KEMI-183326 format. One record per residue: residue number from 0; z, x, y of N, C-alpha, C in turn. Coordinates in nm, 4 decimals, decimal comma. Example, Ala and Ser with C-alpha at 12.3 -4.5 7.8 and 13.67 -1.06 7.14 Angstrom:
<recs>
     n        n.w        n.u        n.v       ca.w       ca.u       ca.v        c.w        c.u        c.v
     0     0,7800     1,3190    -0,5690     0,7800     1,2300    -0,4500     0,7800     1,3200    -0,3300
     1     0,7080     1,2850    -0,2250     0,7140     1,3670    -0,1060     0,7870     1,2900     0,0030
</recs>
This chain:
<recs>
     n        n.w        n.u        n.v       ca.w       ca.u       ca.v        c.w        c.u        c.v
     0     2,3070     1,7939     1,9047     2,1695     1,7992     1,8602     2,1525     1,7266     1,7268
     1     2,2512     1,7452     1,6391     2,2438     1,6801     1,5084     2,2473     1,5285     1,5227
     2     2,3299     1,4803     1,6150     2,3403     1,3372     1,6376     2,2077     1,2789     1,6851
     3     2,1340     1,3577     1,7626     2,0031     1,3130     1,8106     1,9072     1,2916     1,6941
     4     1,9019     1,3889     1,6024     1,8129     1,3766     1,4877     1,8558     1,2636     1,3946
     5     1,9848     1,2483     1,3758     2,0341     1,1394     1,2912     1,9969     1,0056     1,3540
     6     2,0088     0,9952     1,4850     1,9713     0,8718     1,5539     1,8229     0,8422     1,5422
     7     1,7401     0,9457     1,5546     1,5952     0,9271     1,5422     1,5588     0,8817     1,4017
     8     1,6167     0,9449     1,3017     1,5872     0,9089     1,1628     1,6348     0,7669     1,1337
     9     1,7501     0,7297     1,1873     1,8008     0,5940     1,1692     1,7074     0,4920     1,2332
    10     1,6561     0,5238     1,3519     1,5618     0,4336     1,4195     1,4320     0,4190     1,3410
    11     1,3818     0,5290     1,2865     1,2578     0,5241     1,2078     1,2786     0,4402     1,0821
    12     1,3908     0,4607     1,0139     1,4190     0,3827     0,8934     1,4335     0,2349     0,9246
    13     1,4956     0,2032     1,0369     1,5109     0,0623     1,0762     1,3748     0,0001     1,1064
    14     1,2865     0,0758     1,1711     1,1523     0,0256     1,2002     1,0748     0,0019     1,0712
    15     1,0804     0,0975     0,9782     1,0077     0,0835     0,8519     1,0634    -0,0322     0,7681
    16     1,1923    -0,0552     0,7760     1,2533    -0,1631     0,6977     1,2081    -0,3012     0,7454
    17     1,1623    -0,3113     0,8699     1,1155    -0,4393     0,9230     0,9784    -0,4783     0,8692
    18     0,9042    -0,3815     0,8156     0,7708    -0,4101     0,7661     0,7781    -0,4814     0,6314
    19     0,6719    -0,5520     0,5964     0,6733    -0,6361     0,4765     0,6501    -0,5546     0,3494
    20     0,6802    -0,6183     0,2372     0,6575    -0,5568     0,1064     0,5097    -0,5266     0,0860
    21     0,4247    -0,6165     0,1295     0,2808    -0,5972     0,1142     0,2329    -0,4758     0,1928
    22     0,2812    -0,4591     0,3134     0,2466    -0,3420     0,3934     0,2919    -0,2145     0,3239
    23     0,4113    -0,2179     0,2676     0,4623    -0,1023     0,1936     0,3752    -0,0673     0,0746
    24     0,3287    -0,1696     0,0028     0,2417    -0,1448    -0,1122     0,1083    -0,0848    -0,0683
    25     0,0529    -0,1337     0,0416    -0,0739    -0,0803     0,0903    -0,0571     0,0654     0,1286
    26     0,0492     0,0975     0,2009     0,0725     0,2357     0,2416     0,1010     0,3232     0,1200
    27     0,1753     0,2707     0,0244     0,2045     0,3466    -0,0968     0,0777     0,3739    -0,1768
    28    -0,0123     0,2771    -0,1840    -0,1378     0,2973    -0,2568    -0,2335     0,3908    -0,1828
    29    -0,2149     0,4067    -0,0522    -0,2977     0,5004     0,0231    -0,2726     0,6456    -0,0169
    30    -0,1585     0,6724    -0,0769    -0,1311     0,8107    -0,1154    -0,2236     0,8557    -0,2283
    31    -0,2743     0,7652    -0,3080    -0,3618     0,8019    -0,4200    -0,4904     0,8672    -0,3720
    32    -0,5654     0,8071    -0,2768    -0,6861     0,8761    -0,2303    -0,6568     1,0105    -0,1628
    33    -0,5418     1,0202    -0,0949    -0,5089     1,1481    -0,0309    -0,4793     1,2556    -0,1346
    34    -0,4132     1,2197    -0,2440    -0,3912     1,3160    -0,3517    -0,5249     1,3594    -0,4125
    35    -0,6131     1,2641    -0,4354    -0,7447     1,2962    -0,4919    -0,8214     1,3879    -0,3974
    36    -0,8222     1,3550    -0,2697    -0,8931     1,4383    -0,1716    -0,8329     1,5777    -0,1608
    37    -0,7005     1,5887    -0,1744    -0,6383     1,7197    -0,1602    -0,6838     1,8166    -0,2687
    38    -0,7148     1,7649    -0,3857    -0,7600     1,8539    -0,4926    -0,9119     1,8532    -0,5091
    39    -0,9785     1,7442    -0,4747    -1,1241     1,7378    -0,4890    -1,1948     1,8276    -0,3882
    40    -1,1339     1,8532    -0,2736    -1,1984     1,9377    -0,1741    -1,2121     2,0816    -0,2223
    41    -1,1406     2,1180    -0,3282    -1,1544     2,2531    -0,3845    -1,2938     2,2756    -0,4429
    42    -1,3646     2,1683    -0,4750    -1,4990     2,1803    -0,5308    -1,6048     2,2040    -0,4238
    43    -1,5695     2,1871    -0,2976    -1,6653     2,2056    -0,1889    -1,6907     2,3545    -0,1640
    44    -1,8130     2,3872    -0,1217    -1,8440     2,5283    -0,0946    -1,7940     2,5714     0,0441
    45    -1,6644     2,5875     0,0565    -1,6027     2,6271     0,1823    -1,5276     2,7586     0,1637
    46    -1,4916     2,8186     0,2745    -1,4132     2,9421     0,2673    -1,2725     2,9093     0,2172
    47    -1,2056     3,0089     0,1602    -1,0684     2,9842     0,1126    -0,9733     2,9389     0,2236
    48    -0,9955     2,9860     0,3437    -0,9111     2,9437     0,4555    -0,9300     2,7959     0,4847
    49    -1,0553     2,7510     0,4883    -1,0828     2,6096     0,5137    -1,0282     2,5232     0,4007
    50    -1,0413     2,5693     0,2781    -0,9876     2,4934     0,1642    -0,8361     2,4818     0,1734
    51    -0,7705     2,5887     0,2151    -0,6249     2,5857     0,2292    -0,5819     2,4881     0,3369
    52    -0,6518     2,4904     0,4489    -0,6185     2,3995     0,5586    -0,6384     2,2544     0,5149
    53    -0,7504     2,2262     0,4483    -0,7761     2,0899     0,4015    -0,6733     2,0466     0,2977
    54    -0,6350     2,1392     0,2094    -0,5366     2,1038     0,1076    -0,4031     2,0682     0,1726
    55    -0,3580     2,1498     0,2669    -0,2310     2,1230     0,3346    -0,2385     1,9902     0,4091
    56    -0,3501     1,9633     0,4749    -0,3669     1,8392     0,5498    -0,3614     1,7169     0,4585
    57    -0,4447     1,7155     0,3544    -0,4507     1,5988     0,2667    -0,3249     1,5829     0,1821
    58    -0,2672     1,6932     0,1352    -0,1447     1,6844     0,0563    -0,0294     1,6363     0,1438
    59    -0,0261     1,6815     0,2681     0,0760     1,6340     0,3609     0,0620     1,4857     0,3895
    60    -0,0621     1,4398     0,4072    -0,0847     1,2971     0,4280    -0,0436     1,2165     0,3050
    61    -0,0706     1,2710     0,1873    -0,0324     1,2016     0,0637     0,1193     1,1876     0,0543
    62     0,1901     1,2952     0,0820     0,3362     1,2898     0,0764     0,3925     1,1983     0,1841
    63     0,3355     1,2036     0,3041     0,3837     1,1185     0,4137     0,3646     0,9709     0,3806
    64     0,2483     0,9346     0,3279     0,2257     0,7943     0,2929     0,3122     0,7526     0,1737
    65     0,3341     0,8439     0,0815     0,4184     0,8124    -0,0333     0,5607     0,7810     0,0113
    66     0,6195     0,8683     0,0915     0,7578     0,8472     0,1340     0,7699     0,7312     0,2314
    67     0,6714     0,7117     0,3174     0,6758     0,5978     0,4095     0,6655     0,4670     0,3317
    68     0,5768     0,4629     0,2324     0,5642     0,3423     0,1502     0,6916     0,3115     0,0745
    69     0,7551     0,4146     0,0196     0,8807     0,3923    -0,0525     0,9916     0,3491     0,0423
    70     0,9910     0,4016     0,1646     1,0917     0,3608     0,2624     1,0720     0,2155     0,3034
    71     0,9479     0,1722     0,3137     0,9197     0,0338     0,3505     0,9574    -0,0607     0,2370
    72     0,9212    -0,0236     0,1170     0,9480    -0,1097     0,0011     1,0977    -0,1208    -0,0248
    73     1,1675    -0,0107    -0,0224     1,3120    -0,0113    -0,0434     1,3497    -0,0247    -0,1898
    74     1,4768    -0,0328    -0,2140     1,5292    -0,0372    -0,3511     1,4906    -0,1677    -0,4198
    75     1,5041    -0,2784    -0,3497     1,4714    -0,4079    -0,4110     1,3230    -0,4184    -0,4417
    76     1,2403    -0,3663    -0,3536     1,0965    -0,3673    -0,3794     1,0600    -0,2811    -0,4985
    77     1,1275    -0,1669    -0,5115     1,1018    -0,0788    -0,6251     1,1416    -0,1482    -0,7551
    78     1,2520    -0,2212    -0,7533     1,2920    -0,2981    -0,8726     1,1894    -0,4063    -0,9030
    79     1,1355    -0,4645    -0,8000     1,0318    -0,5670    -0,8171     0,9073    -0,5097    -0,8828
    80     0,8666    -0,3894    -0,8406     0,7495    -0,3233    -0,8990     0,7781    -0,2868    -1,0447
    81     0,8953    -0,2290    -1,0713     0,9298    -0,1929    -1,2087     0,9363    -0,3163    -1,2978
    82     0,9885    -0,4249    -1,2448     0,9951    -0,5484    -1,3214     0,8568    -0,6035    -1,3533
    83     0,7653    -0,5854    -1,2621     0,6290    -0,6312    -1,2845     0,5662    -0,5556    -1,4020
    84     0,5905    -0,4236    -1,4087     0,5339    -0,3453    -1,5185     0,6047    -0,3709    -1,6503
    85     0,7358    -0,3939    -1,6480     0,8066    -0,4183    -1,7734     0,7791    -0,5582    -1,8281
    86     0,7496    -0,6547    -1,7423     0,7195    -0,7896    -1,7887     0,5793    -0,7989    -1,8470
    87     0,4936    -0,7025    -1,8183     0,3571    -0,7043    -1,8720     0,3543    -0,6702    -2,0207
    88     0,4586    -0,6012    -2,0691     0,4573    -0,5559    -2,2081     0,4960    -0,6628    -2,3018
</recs>
């Protein structure tokens, strides 16, 4: 059973690695609106149960897009982003 999950995770990582740096950046930037929505929905006049469900949904989407974007970008892409910010100073 463990081998099955390891194989699935390996296949997903291989698929994400095939995507471009630009795609990774777009997906990574999508996590920002999901984070905002996860906390902004608390201002809506909804029941606590509905607010909890919306928070879990949007926060989960934010985390999923964050980790997927980082998986697509990879280590070299992350160095590229850090280099872009350090060269601006």
